[in-house]
C-alpha positions in Angstrom: 160.9 -70.9 39.4 164.4 -71.3 41.0 165.0 -73.9 43.7 167.3 -73.6 46.7 170.2 -76.0 47.1 172.4 -76.7 50.1 169.7 -75.8 52.6 171.0 -74.3 55.9 168.2 -76.1 57.8 166.4 -79.4 58.0 162.6 -79.9 58.3 161.1 -83.3 59.0 157.6 -84.4 59.9 157.0 -87.5 62.0 153.8 -89.6 62.3 152.8 -92.1 64.9 149.9 -94.5 65.2 147.7 -95.0 68.3 150.2 -97.6 69.7 153.0 -94.9 69.6 154.8 -96.7 66.8 156.3 -94.5 64.2 154.6 -95.0 60.8 156.3 -92.4 58.7 159.1 -89.8 58.5 158.8 -87.2 55.8 161.6 -84.8 55.1 160.8 -81.6 53.1 163.8 -81.0 50.8 162.5 -79.0 47.8 162.3 -75.3 48.6 161.8 -72.4 46.2 162.7 -68.8 45.9 159.1 -67.6 45.6 155.8 -68.9 47.0 154.8 -72.2 45.3 151.2 -73.4 44.7 151.8 -76.7 42.9 151.0 -79.4 45.4 151.2 -82.4 43.0 154.7 -83.3 44.1 154.5 -82.0 47.6 155.5 -84.3 50.5 152.5 -86.0 52.1 151.4 -86.9 55.6 148.1 -88.6 56.5 145.3 -87.2 58.6 144.2 -88.7 61.9 147.7 -89.8 63.0 149.8 -88.1 65.6 152.0 -85.5 63.9 155.2 -83.9 65.1 157.8 -81.7 63.4 161.6 -81.3 63.8 163.0 -78.0 62.6 166.8 -77.7 63.0 169.0 -74.8 61.9 172.2 -73.1 63.1 170.5 -69.7 62.9 168.9 -69.3 66.3 166.7 -66.5 64.9 165.3 -68.7 62.0 161.5 -69.1 61.8 159.3 -71.8 60.5 155.8 -70.9 59.3 153.1 -73.3 58.1 149.6 -72.3 57.1 148.0 -74.7 59.6 149.9 -73.3 62.5 147.1 -70.7 62.8 144.6 -73.5 63.5 146.8 -75.9 65.4 145.4 -76.9 68.8 148.8 -77.2 70.4 150.6 -74.0 71.3 153.6 -75.3 73.3 156.8 -74.2 71.6 155.1 -71.6 69.3 155.8 -67.9 69.2 153.8 -65.1 67.6 155.3 -62.5 65.3 154.3 -58.8 64.8 151.5 -59.9 62.4 150.1 -62.3 65.0 151.2 -65.3 62.9 152.5 -68.4 64.7 156.0 -69.7 64.0 158.6 -72.1 65.5 162.2 -71.5 66.3 164.8 -74.1 65.5 164.9 -77.0 68.0 166.4 -80.5 67.9 163.4 -81.7 69.9 160.1 -82.7 68.2 157.2 -80.3 68.4 153.7 -81.8 68.6 151.3 -80.5 66.0 148.4 -82.9 66.3 147.5 -85.8 68.6 144.7 -88.3 68.0 141.6 -87.4 70.1 141.5 -89.3 73.4 139.7 -88.7 76.7 142.7 -86.5 77.8 143.0 -84.5 74.6 140.7 -82.4 72.5 142.3 -82.0 69.1 140.5 -81.5 65.8 142.4 -83.2 63.0 144.0 -81.0 60.4 141.8 -80.6 57.4 143.1 -82.5 54.3 144.6 -80.2 51.7 147.7 -78.3 50.7 149.5 -76.0 53.1 152.3 -73.5 52.4 155.6 -73.7 54.2 157.9 -70.7 54.7 161.3 -70.7 56.4 163.3 -67.5 57.2 166.9 -68.2 57.9 170.2 -66.3 57.5 168.4 -63.4 55.8 166.7 -65.5 53.1 163.2 -66.8 52.6 162.5 -70.4 51.5 159.1 -71.6 50.3 157.7 -75.1 50.0 154.5 -77.2 50.5 153.1 -80.1 52.5 150.0 -82.1 51.7 147.7 -83.7 54.4 145.8 -86.5 52.7 142.6 -88.3 53.7 143.0 -91.7 55.4 140.2 -93.6 53.7 139.4 -91.7 50.5 141.3 -90.3 47.6 141.8 -86.6 48.0 139.5 -85.7 45.1 136.8 -88.0 46.7 137.3 -86.2 50.0 136.9 -82.8 48.3 133.7 -84.1 46.6 132.4 -85.3 49.9 133.0 -81.9 51.5 131.4 -80.1 48.6 128.5 -82.5 48.4 127.9 -82.2 52.1 127.7 -78.4 52.0 125.6 -78.7 48.8 123.1 -81.1 50.6 122.8 -78.8 53.5 122.1 -75.8 51.3 119.8 -77.9 49.1 117.7 -79.0 52.0 117.3 -75.3 53.0 116.1 -74.4 49.5 112.6 -75.6 50.0 112.3 -73.3 53.0 113.7 -70.4 51.0 111.4 -71.1 48.0 108.3 -70.9 50.1 109.4 -67.6 51.7 111.4 -65.8 49.0 110.6 -62.2 48.8 111.8 -61.1 45.4 112.7 -57.5 44.8 111.7 -57.5 41.1 108.0 -58.1 40.8 108.3 -60.6 38.0 110.9 -62.8 39.7 108.5 -64.3 42.1 106.6 -65.8 39.2 109.7 -67.7 38.0 110.4 -71.2 39.2 112.7 -70.8 42.2 115.4 -73.0 40.8 115.6 -70.9 37.7 115.8 -67.7 39.8 118.7 -69.2 41.7 120.5 -70.3 38.5 120.0 -66.9 36.9 121.5 -65.1 39.9 124.5 -67.4 40.1 125.2 -67.2 36.3 124.8 -63.4 36.3 127.1 -63.0 39.3 129.9 -65.2 37.8 129.4 -64.4 34.1 132.3 -61.9 33.7 134.8 -64.2 35.3 133.4 -67.1 33.2 133.8 -65.1 30.0 137.4 -64.3 30.8 138.2 -67.9 31.5 136.3 -69.0 28.4 138.3 -66.7 26.1 141.6 -68.0 27.6 140.6 -71.7 27.3 139.4 -71.1 23.8 142.9 -70.1 22.7 145.1 -72.0 25.1 143.3 -75.1 26.3 145.3 -77.9 27.9 146.4 -80.7 25.6 148.6 -83.8 25.5 151.0 -84.5 22.7 150.6 -88.0 21.3 152.4 -89.9 18.7 150.3 -91.5 15.9 151.2 -93.0 12.5 150.1 -92.1 9.0 150.8 -93.6 5.6 152.4 -91.0 3.4 154.4 -91.0 0.2 158.2 -91.5 0.8 159.0 -87.9 -0.3 156.7 -86.5 2.3 157.9 -88.6 5.2 159.6 -86.3 7.7 160.6 -89.0 10.1 160.8 -92.8 10.5 161.3 -95.0 13.4 161.5 -98.7 14.3 157.7 -99.1 13.8 158.1 -97.6 10.3 160.8 -100.0 9.4 158.9 -103.0 10.7 155.8 -101.9 8.7 157.9 -101.6 5.5 159.5 -105.0 6.0 156.1 -106.6 6.7 154.5 -105.0 3.6 157.3 -104.3 1.1 154.7 -104.0 -1.7 153.4 -100.8 -0.3 154.8 -97.6 -1.7 153.7 -95.4 1.2 155.6 -95.2 4.4 154.1 -95.5 7.9 155.6 -92.4 9.5 155.2 -91.0 13.0 153.4 -87.7 13.5 152.9 -85.6 16.6 149.3 -84.7 17.3 147.7 -82.5 19.9 145.1 -84.4 22.0 142.6 -82.1 23.6 140.3 -84.9 24.8 141.3 -84.3 28.4 138.9 -84.5 31.4 139.2 -80.7 32.1 138.2 -79.9 28.5 135.3 -82.3 28.8 134.2 -80.4 31.9 134.4 -77.0 30.1 132.3 -78.1 27.2 129.8 -79.8 29.4 129.5 -76.8 31.7 129.1 -74.4 28.9 126.3 -76.5 27.3 124.7 -76.8 30.7 124.8 -73.0 31.3 123.5 -72.4 27.8 120.6 -74.8 28.5 119.8 -73.1 31.8 119.8 -69.7 30.2 117.5 -71.0 27.4 115.1 -72.3 30.0 115.2 -69.1 31.9 114.6 -67.1 28.7 111.6 -69.2 27.8 110.1 -68.6 31.3 110.7 -64.9 30.9 109.1 -64.9 27.4 106.1 -66.8 28.6 105.4 -64.5 31.5 106.0 -61.4 29.4 103.5 -62.7 26.8 101.0 -63.4 29.5 101.4 -59.8 30.8 100.9 -58.3 27.4 97.9 -60.5 26.7 96.3 -59.3 30.0 97.0 -55.7 29.1 95.6 -56.0 25.6 92.2 -56.7 27.1 91.9 -53.1 28.2 91.5 -50.3 25.7 93.5 -47.2 26.3 90.5 -44.9 26.1 88.8 -46.8 28.9 91.7 -45.9 31.2 92.3 -42.2 30.7 90.7 -41.1 33.9 92.6 -40.0 36.9 90.0 -40.8 39.6 88.2 -43.8 41.0 88.4 -47.2 39.5 89.7 -46.0 36.1 92.7 -44.4 37.7 93.5 -47.6 39.6 93.1 -49.7 36.5 95.4 -47.3 34.6 98.1 -47.6 37.3 97.7 -51.4 37.3 98.2 -51.5 33.5 101.3 -49.2 33.8 102.8 -51.5 36.4 102.2 -54.5 34.2 103.9 -52.7 31.3 106.8 -51.8 33.4 107.3 -55.4 34.5 107.1 -56.4 30.8 109.8 -53.8 29.9 112.0 -55.1 32.8 111.7 -58.6 31.4 112.9 -57.4 28.0 116.0 -56.0 29.7 116.7 -59.4 31.3 116.0 -61.2 28.0 118.5 -58.9 26.3 121.1 -59.7 29.0 120.5 -63.4 28.7 120.9 -63.2 24.9 124.2 -61.5 25.4 125.4 -64.2 27.8 124.3 -67.0 25.4 126.2 -65.3 22.6 129.3 -65.1 24.7 129.1 -68.8 25.5 128.9 -69.6 21.8 132.4 -68.2 21.4 133.8 -71.5 22.6 132.2 -73.3 19.6 134.8 -71.6 17.3 137.7 -73.2 19.2 139.7 -75.6 17.0 139.5 -78.3 19.6 135.8 -78.0 20.4 134.5 -80.6 17.9 136.8 -83.4 19.1 135.9 -83.1 22.8 132.9 -85.0 24.0 130.1 -83.1 25.8 129.1 -85.7 28.4 129.9 -85.2 32.1 133.3 -86.7 32.9 133.3 -89.3 35.7 136.5 -87.9 37.3 137.2 -84.7 39.1 140.8 -84.1 38.3 143.2 -81.8 40.3 143.4 -79.4 37.3 139.8 -78.3 38.1 140.9 -76.9 41.4 144.5 -75.9 40.7 144.2 -74.2 37.3 142.4 -70.8 37.8 140.8 -71.0 34.3 139.2 -74.4 34.8 138.5 -73.7 38.5 136.2 -70.8 37.3 134.1 -73.2 35.3 134.0 -75.9 38.0 133.1 -73.4 40.8 130.2 -72.2 38.7 129.1 -75.8 38.1 129.3 -76.7 41.8 127.3 -73.6 42.8 124.7 -74.2 40.1 124.3 -77.8 41.3 124.0 -76.8 44.9 121.6 -74.0 44.1 123.0 -71.8 46.7 121.2 -68.5 47.2 121.4 -66.4 50.4 122.2 -69.5 52.4 125.0 -69.5 55.0 126.4 -72.2 57.2 126.8 -72.1 60.9 130.4 -71.3 61.7 130.6 -74.5 63.7 131.0 -76.3 60.3 134.4 -74.7 59.8 135.7 -76.9 62.6 133.6 -80.0 61.8 135.0 -80.1 58.2 138.3 -81.1 59.7 137.1 -84.4 61.2 136.7 -86.7 58.2 134.9 -89.6 60.0 132.3 -87.2 61.3 132.1 -85.5 57.9 131.4 -88.9 56.3 128.6 -89.6 58.9 127.0 -86.2 58.2 127.4 -86.7 54.4 125.7 -90.1 54.6 122.9 -88.9 56.7 122.1 -85.9 54.5 122.5 -88.0 51.3 120.0 -90.5 52.5 117.7 -87.6 53.3 118.2 -86.2 49.8 117.4 -89.7 48.3 114.2 -89.8 50.3 113.1 -86.4 49.0 114.3 -86.4 45.4 114.0 -90.1 44.5 111.3 -91.6 46.7 108.9 -88.6 46.8 108.9 -87.7 50.5 108.3 -84.1 51.6 110.2 -82.5 54.5 107.7 -81.5 57.1 109.7 -80.6 60.3 113.0 -80.8 62.1 116.4 -79.3 61.9 116.5 -76.5 59.3 112.7 -76.9 58.6 111.9 -75.8 62.2 113.3 -72.3 61.5 110.9 -69.4 61.4 112.4 -68.1 58.1 111.6 -64.6 56.9 113.1 -62.9 53.9 115.6 -64.4 51.6 118.4 -65.5 54.0 118.7 -68.5 56.1 121.4 -69.8 58.5 121.9 -73.6 58.3 122.3 -74.6 61.9 124.8 -77.2 63.1 123.8 -80.8 62.9 124.0 -82.0 66.5 123.4 -85.4 67.9 119.7 -86.2 68.1 118.8 -84.2 65.0 115.5 -85.4 63.6 114.0 -84.6 60.1 110.4 -85.5 59.7 109.3 -86.5 56.1 105.8 -87.3 54.8 104.4 -89.1 51.8 100.7 -89.9 51.9 100.0 -92.1 54.9 103.7 -92.8 55.6 105.7 -90.6 57.9 109.4 -91.0 58.5 111.5 -89.7 61.4 115.1 -89.6 60.1 117.3 -89.3 63.2 121.0 -88.5 63.4 123.3 -90.0 66.1 120.7 -90.3 68.8 120.7 -92.5 71.9 118.0 -95.2 72.1 116.7 -95.6 75.7 117.0 -98.9 77.5 113.5 -98.7 78.8 110.2 -98.2 77.0 109.2 -94.6 76.5 105.5 -93.5 76.7 105.6 -91.4 73.5 106.0 -93.4 70.3 106.8 -90.3 68.3 109.8 -89.5 70.5 111.3 -93.0 71.2 109.4 -95.8 69.5 111.9 -98.5 70.4 114.3 -99.3 73.2 117.4 -101.5 73.6 117.4 -104.5 75.9 120.4 -104.5 78.2 122.8 -103.5 75.4 125.7 -101.0 75.6 125.2 -100.4 71.9 122.3 -97.8 71.8 123.6 -94.9 69.7 123.5 -95.7 65.9 124.8 -93.1 63.5 121.4 -92.9 61.7 117.9 -94.3 62.2 114.7 -94.1 60.1 111.6 -94.7 62.2 108.6 -95.5 59.9 105.0 -94.7 60.8 102.0 -95.8 58.7 98.7 -94.0 59.4 100.4 -92.5 62.6 101.2 -96.0 63.9 104.8 -97.1 64.4 105.7 -99.8 61.9 109.4 -100.4 62.4 112.9 -98.9 62.0 115.9 -99.1 59.7 119.2 -98.7 61.5 122.1 -97.0 59.7 125.8 -97.2 60.7 128.3 -95.0 58.8 131.8 -96.5 58.8 134.6 -94.3 57.5 136.9 -97.3 56.8 137.1 -100.2 54.4 135.7 -103.6 55.4 139.1 -105.3 54.9 142.4 -106.0 56.6 142.9 -105.0 60.2 140.2 -102.3 59.8 137.5 -104.9 59.0 134.4 -103.9 60.9 132.2 -106.9 59.9 133.4 -110.4 60.6 130.8 -112.4 62.6 132.8 -115.6 62.3 136.1 -114.1 63.5 137.8 -114.8 66.7 137.6 -112.6 68.6 134.6 -111.0 67.0 135.4 -107.3 66.1 133.7 -104.8 68.5 131.9 -103.2 65.6 130.5 -106.5 64.4 129.0 -107.0 67.8 127.6 -103.5 67.7 125.9 -104.0 64.3 124.4 -107.4 65.4 123.1 -106.0 68.7 121.1 -103.2 67.0 118.7 -105.9 65.6 119.1 -108.6 68.2 118.5 -106.3 71.3 115.8 -104.0 69.8 112.3 -104.0 71.3 109.2 -101.8 71.3 105.9 -101.5 73.1 104.5 -99.3 70.3 104.9 -101.6 67.3 101.7 -102.0 65.3 99.4 -101.0 68.0 96.4 -100.7 65.6 95.7 -104.4 65.4 97.2 -107.8 64.4 98.2 -110.8 66.4 99.8 -109.4 69.5 101.7 -112.6 70.3 103.4 -112.4 66.9 103.9 -108.7 67.1 105.6 -109.0 70.5 108.0 -111.5 69.1 108.8 -109.3 66.1 111.9 -107.1 66.3 111.1 -103.4 65.6 114.4 -103.0 63.7 113.8 -104.4 60.2 117.5 -104.3 59.1 120.8 -102.8 60.1 122.8 -101.2 57.3 126.6 -100.6 57.6 127.6 -98.1 55.0 131.2 -97.5 54.1 133.1 -95.6 51.3 135.4 -98.0 49.6 134.2 -100.9 47.5 136.0 -104.2 48.2 133.6 -106.7 46.8 130.0 -106.2 45.9 128.1 -102.9 46.3 125.7 -104.6 48.6 126.5 -107.7 50.7 123.5 -109.3 52.5 123.7 -111.4 55.7 120.1 -112.5 56.2 120.8 -114.5 59.4 121.8 -111.3 61.1 119.4 -108.9 59.2 122.5 -107.0 58.1 123.5 -105.4 54.8 126.9 -103.9 54.0 126.4 -101.1 51.5 129.0 -99.1 49.7 128.3 -95.4 49.8 131.0 -93.4 48.0 131.2 -89.6 47.5 131.2 -88.5 43.9 129.1 -91.4 42.6 125.4 -91.8 42.0 124.9 -94.6 44.5 121.8 -95.7 42.7 121.8 -99.0 44.5 121.1 -97.2 47.8 117.9 -95.7 46.3 116.8 -99.2 45.2 117.4 -100.9 48.6 116.0 -97.9 50.5 112.7 -98.0 48.6 112.5 -101.8 49.1 113.2 -101.7 52.8 110.7 -98.9 53.5 108.0 -100.8 51.6 108.7 -103.9 53.5 108.4 -102.1 56.8 105.1 -100.4 55.8 103.7 -103.7 54.7 104.9 -105.7 57.6 101.4 -106.0 59.2 100.2 -108.0 56.2 102.8 -110.6 57.0 101.9 -111.0 60.7 
């Protein structure tokens, strides 16, 4: 791809912090003759900082197009072409593209990612790229967070779908719902997957490495300094240590391909087993009836004959699906004949590399993997999320809230009972996941324990008569809107709460949010401390116990500040303040969160025994 030299224009991005101090100036200098999609070496600017651009050119009719112009909140200085696309004319003055949200402005930050740049000047077209990178996460971590957030939303809706799914094929409703979803996803993506598989089988990515082998002198094709040193060290050896070039296929993207193919093969095997078991059950049922007993055309005999025919039709339909599955499994086995297949491990890689999203072949595998893991089936998101995805701090809050909900369901055994998506009167096989507004509450139940998991809701300053709506209040504190809160009820009696604060920044440097011994004390430290110190409740443990002790007991058991970047330990405990700092990073298992969550809820449920 040819590059332009001696550009007849200049393009510079400027960034400013909240104190109006310039923190960066990025000039875009590499332009190409055709559209370019390789963002690895693209200039980078950071999200959530004021962003301006200077476009200067001696051609007054020149135009600057950038993909995010169509979603930019600022329109001053922009023009619209015949295709309703926004562009900028040359101007020595800076043009504002984004300004940090204040009381006077209402911008949504530009979503992190790669954006194409196109400049038309002096009758020629120039192409380049710009990357907007996340402020507190690696870009791959940010992508994982976005994907996991959508997956969690869809995943929480699956229970509702599974209870109400109306399957068109009569036998599908007898399959486990997760297998039905997997089958639909694999079937829909199989042709694209097979094409990518055949390509990767022949032309997988590799890295050339230099290794050394001992060979007879007459077979040595090359020697280097290491060969000479080896000979001087061991002159008694006849063989020479000679360098050889080898192809190393043990790259993360090839790990992913092998892991995904084995995963899909396992899913197909499980689905085939379910089909086979159900078909065998149908045929066993049919075998109990003799054909001569069902030859009539009237009354019960005719109805029984129709019933048996229907069963046989279902069994025949299952055979067709079994045949299709056998064909798909056979296609997947093509990869096993690749020369590199045996040297690549099958376990799931820990890293999500850019190749998985930039290379169309590997992207096909990874998209299938993500869809299988999210178990998406006839689930759509409210369009409001297209805007919320742009605000990374809000996205992190939502991600933490729904991840904790997922841990409660999958790992701690709670069942969703009401609230948010579970309040929908769902009919059919489609569901719209509503927006996640402030005050959202998901009710979960396990035995005698009921949890109210609340998102970004204000806590009143005065006692509320209904313990199920507002079980606690804050005493004369301006801090009364935590990002998350888990209210715990045991046998319908309020037992206490766990406060969650989701901080999209590291607990270090000038962004440090927890420093109780600092002077002055950071605002966020006072906020975290006050959630425990200023909490009170008239509904705590009303079913008995020493009232004097109960009245002196804070309803908030602990306050957790959760943040994405590990600086020291995964969990830091400050018992004097009833505070824990807990790392919660996208793309990791976060097993420590499960452990501490289970422990905290058990302590709240058992608090009466300690009073």
